[in-house]
C-alpha positions in Angstrom: 0.0 0.0 0.0 1.5 3.4 -1.0 1.8 6.3 1.4 -0.8 8.2 -0.6 -3.4 5.6 0.1 -2.8 5.4 3.8 -4.2 7.9 6.3 -1.6 10.1 8.0 -1.1 9.1 11.6 0.7 11.1 14.3 1.3 9.7 17.8 1.9 12.2 20.6 2.7 11.1 24.2 2.5 13.9 26.7 4.7 13.8 29.8 2.9 12.3 32.8 0.8 14.8 34.8 0.5 17.5 32.1 -2.9 19.1 31.8 -4.8 17.6 28.9 -4.6 20.0 26.0 -7.6 21.0 23.9 -6.8 19.7 20.4 -7.3 22.3 17.7 -8.1 21.7 14.0 -4.9 21.9 11.9 -7.0 23.3 9.0 -9.1 26.1 10.6 -7.7 26.3 14.2 -11.1 25.8 16.0 -11.0 23.8 19.2 -12.4 20.2 18.9 -13.9 20.5 22.4 -14.2 23.2 25.1 -13.9 22.5 28.7 -16.9 23.2 30.9 -17.0 23.0 34.7 -17.7 19.3 34.7 -15.6 18.2 31.7 -16.2 18.8 28.0 -18.9 21.3 27.1 -21.8 19.3 25.6 -23.0 22.3 23.6 -19.7 22.9 21.8 -19.9 22.2 18.0 -16.7 21.1 16.3 -15.6 22.4 12.9 -16.6 20.8 9.7 -13.1 19.3 9.2 -13.4 17.1 12.3 -14.2 13.5 11.2 -14.2 11.8 14.6 -13.0 11.7 18.2 -12.2 8.2 19.5 -11.9 7.7 23.3 -9.9 4.5 23.9 -10.7 4.2 27.6 -14.4 3.5 26.8 -13.7 2.0 23.4 -16.2 4.3 21.6 -16.4 7.4 19.4 -17.2 10.6 21.3 -17.9 12.3 18.0 -18.6 11.1 14.5 -19.3 13.3 11.5 -22.0 12.3 9.1 -19.4 11.4 6.4 -17.4 9.3 8.9 -20.6 7.5 10.0 -21.3 6.6 6.4 -17.8 5.3 5.8 -17.8 3.0 8.8 -21.5 1.7 8.6 -20.5 -1.5 6.8 -17.4 -2.3 8.8 -18.4 -5.2 11.1 -15.3 -5.3 13.4 -15.5 -2.1 15.5 -13.6 -3.7 18.5 -10.9 -1.0 18.3 -7.8 -0.2 20.3 -4.8 2.0 19.5 -3.0 -1.0 18.0 -5.7 -1.6 15.3 -6.9 1.9 14.7 -4.6 2.7 11.7 -5.8 -0.4 9.9 -9.4 0.5 10.7 -9.0 3.9 9.1 -7.6 2.3 5.9 -10.6 -0.1 5.8 -13.0 2.9 6.1 -11.7 4.2 2.8 -9.5 7.1 3.9 -6.3 7.9 2.1 -3.7 10.5 3.0 -6.5 13.1 3.1 -7.1 12.1 6.7 -4.9 13.2 9.6 -5.3 11.2 12.7 -3.7 12.6 15.9 -3.4 10.0 18.6 -2.8 11.7 22.0 -1.8 9.7 25.1 -1.9 11.5 28.4 -1.6 10.4 32.0 -2.2 11.6 35.6 -3.0 10.3 39.0 -6.2 8.7 40.2 -5.8 5.9 42.7 -2.4 5.5 41.0 -1.0 6.4 37.7 -3.4 6.1 34.8 -2.9 6.6 31.0 -5.5 7.5 28.4 -5.4 7.6 24.6 -7.7 9.6 22.4 -7.6 9.8 18.6 -8.8 12.9 16.7 -9.4 12.6 12.9 -9.3 15.6 10.6 -10.6 15.3 7.0 -8.6 17.4 4.5 -10.9 16.2 1.8 -13.6 18.4 3.3 -11.7 21.3 1.8 -12.1 19.9 -1.8 -15.8 19.2 -1.1 -16.4 22.8 -0.1 -14.8 24.1 -3.4 -17.1 21.9 -5.6 -20.2 23.6 -7.0 
């Protein structure tokens, strides 16, 4: 499989104990989420470039765009983890027009805990916008 046919995938591991950053869209700069008093603000609306947010600790998508939802509707195996996520994105039909940012962060609870979230940004949405 050529590099052009694979989604772009970046892995970031924050130092332990750093505050979780709010990931911003690399296309338009809008925040993917906004923090409220009790966690993410449920009324926040992400930009049109955000394809998905995958939350590994619960094994589910916290956000799916309509286009992303259509791409994955026929994929049976949605038992995902950070090991299988790149392959899953390839099966969903994305090429290098998708940038997935995998962010691992950790802190203290009853001991040290680590979390991984994946944010997907669809560069193809720029081409769709320019079409009549």
